[in-house]
C-alpha positions, 0 to 999 in steps of 0.5 A, a space after each residue: 491712907 497712902 503708903 508714904 503716909 503709913 511709912 511716915 506714921 510708922 517712923 518714931 522720929 527724932 527725939 529732942 529736948 525742948 526748953 521754952 521759952 528760949 533765951 534770946 532771939 535766934 536768927 537763920 538764913 535759908 537759901 537755895 543754891 541752884 548750882 548745887 541744887 541744894 537748900 541750905 539753912 544756916 543758924 546764927 550764932 554759929 556753933 562748932 560742928 560736932 555731929 550730924 543726922 542725915 539721910 539721902 534727902 537731908 543733913 542736919 549739922 549739930 553742935 556738942 550740946 545737941 543744938 542745930 547748926 544747919 540744915 541741907 535739903 539735898 533734893 532739887 527744887 523741881 522734885 519738891 512736892 508743891 501744895 496749895 494753901 501750905 501755911 505754917 502753924 502759929 508758933 508764939 513760943 520760942 524754944 531751945 531745941 536739942 537733938 538727942 539722937 544724933 549720929 543715927 540715920 534720919 527717918 524718911 521725910 516728905 518735902 512740901 513747898 509752895 509753888 514759888 519755893 519760898 516756904 518749905 515743910 519737912 514732914 517726918 510724922 504725918 499726923 495732927 496735934 503737934 505743938 509748934 515752936 519758933 526755933 529761929 526767925 525763919 524756922 518753926 518746928 512741930 513736936 509730938 507730945 512725946 518729944 519727937 520732931 514731927 516737922 520743920 517749917 522753913 520760911 522766906 527761902 531766897 535764891 542764891 543769885 551769886 551761885 547762879 552767876 557762878 554756875 553760868 560762868 562755869 558753864 561758859 568756861 566749859 563751853 556749854 553755853 
């Protein structure tokens, strides 16, 4: 077992509360902003920001009831670890997931993606035997038997073309092109 796996397994993770099935379908949008080198996932319907969980790699915005509002992956795409045959688990059940330990430091995570960058797996606990739930149409979560967040799957990541055009324009204005 490698040091990174040992570190992930020793982390207790983020405690959550799960209610399944969730009431109604939730939607999200995942897009990579090339200019900022950040992946942003926005969940709809939006709530009001109350608190956060963050680390140098990730930031989760949370509302006053512990619901996830957005995710930011602050690691540039070229640093994502690519894995062949990366495939999300089936998650037939939807879930209303609430974060209990907000304002804490987020545990270290491993960020994996497909080579085309359209699918990402954020791994907090590197083990097997998790239950998977559908949080939104583009997010699946893996949960341990003792209600800790083990991983998040982000599906259908899009490139934010407008930001790329804006970045090119800014470079041109600065005389960099």
